C-alpha positions, 0 to 999 in steps of 0.5 A: 071933596067934601061931598065925596066924603059925605056920599061914602059915609051915607052908603058906607053899608052898600058899598061894603056890601058890593066889595064883599060880594065882588071879593067872594065872586072872585075867590069863587071863580078862582077856587072852582074850575067850573065857575072859572071856565063859565066866566071866561066863556062869558067874557070872550062871549062879551069881548068877541061880540065888541070885537065883531061890532068894531069890525063891522063898523071899520069895514063900513068905514073903509068900504070904499077903500076896500072896494077899490082894493078889490077892483085892483086885484080883480084887474090883475086877475083879468090880465092873467086870465085873458092872456093865459089861453094864448100863453099856454097855446103857444107853449111858452108858459111863464109866471102869470104875474110877469108875462106880457100879454095882448090885453091889458086891463086898468081900473076906472070909476065912472063920473057921468053916465047917460043912457036916456039919449039916442046917443049916449056917452059915459065919463071916467075918472082916467086919462092920458096920465094914466095910459088911456087912449081912444079905441080903448074898450071898457067893460065890467065884470058883467059885460061890455059897456063901451069904447074910449073915443076922447081923452084929456090928461085926467079924464076920458069920454066912453061911446056907450053901447047905447049909442046909435053909432056904436058897432062892436063885433060880437058872437053866439057863444055856443057856435061862434057865428058872428055879427055886428052889435048896434042899438036902435035907440029904444030900450036901454036894456036891449041891444040888436045883433044883426048880420047873423047868417040864417045857417046859425042855430039861434035859440032864445036865452043863448049868450052873446059875447065879444067876437074877438074880430076887432082890436078893441075887445078879446074874445069871449067877454060877455054882452047879454043873452038872446031875448027874441029874433026874427029874419030880415027883409032879405030873408038871409040874416037874423036880426037878434034882440040882445038883453044886456047883462049890465044895468046900464043905468047903474054903472060904478067902477069899470075896466078899460082894455088896451090892446098892446099889440094894436099898432103892431097889427095896424102897421102890418095891415096898412103896409101896402096902402 
């Protein structure tokens, strides 16, 4: 305590000067509107910068949570958009937040991803407890990833589109000519679309999408674009190299697609067998 008093006594002139300076600045600001407005503007700039910095820091710390929230919102939008055309076409429009559509999307995260083998798989962090079953499609916002083939209570295995036994119905987006999407086991950026008839107007750069002629993927989901093409040995069908929109070496969050009407359709088609 004595040291504090000694410090005040030694520096009493400086302390008095600073006090009088602060007092004069205060009265100047209070009595002159121009100085007052400039001071407030400067203070707002400083506090605004601090708030901006703290907000950026908070956003960074909660980035994963925000991404999950955005993914859930995108999932709901996909559920709405995928089924909107059917809803409108049957003249039976209901509130888009409540109608039951043909396809239902669930969000999941990839926890393991193979892409360097001939037959590749992914593992996602959703299973039976989350309503996931085999034969559910898996996609991202950029395109098709694969098809669920094995599940347990908490996790699911997905046959990657980069699998030599993968077969996905796909089509030319401009003409609706369709074929089978396969992978030859070579380049992880390229898959092959086969059995497209020679009458189809195939053009480099055109988009390839899901064909909708299966019970797994809805029609029109993106897959990739035409890299190059040639006729097969018979001269009747194209063999098309498709460059994937997805970077299959860098997959994080995905959507799992359930066809709600799958069992009804299967039971109808197998009724007489």
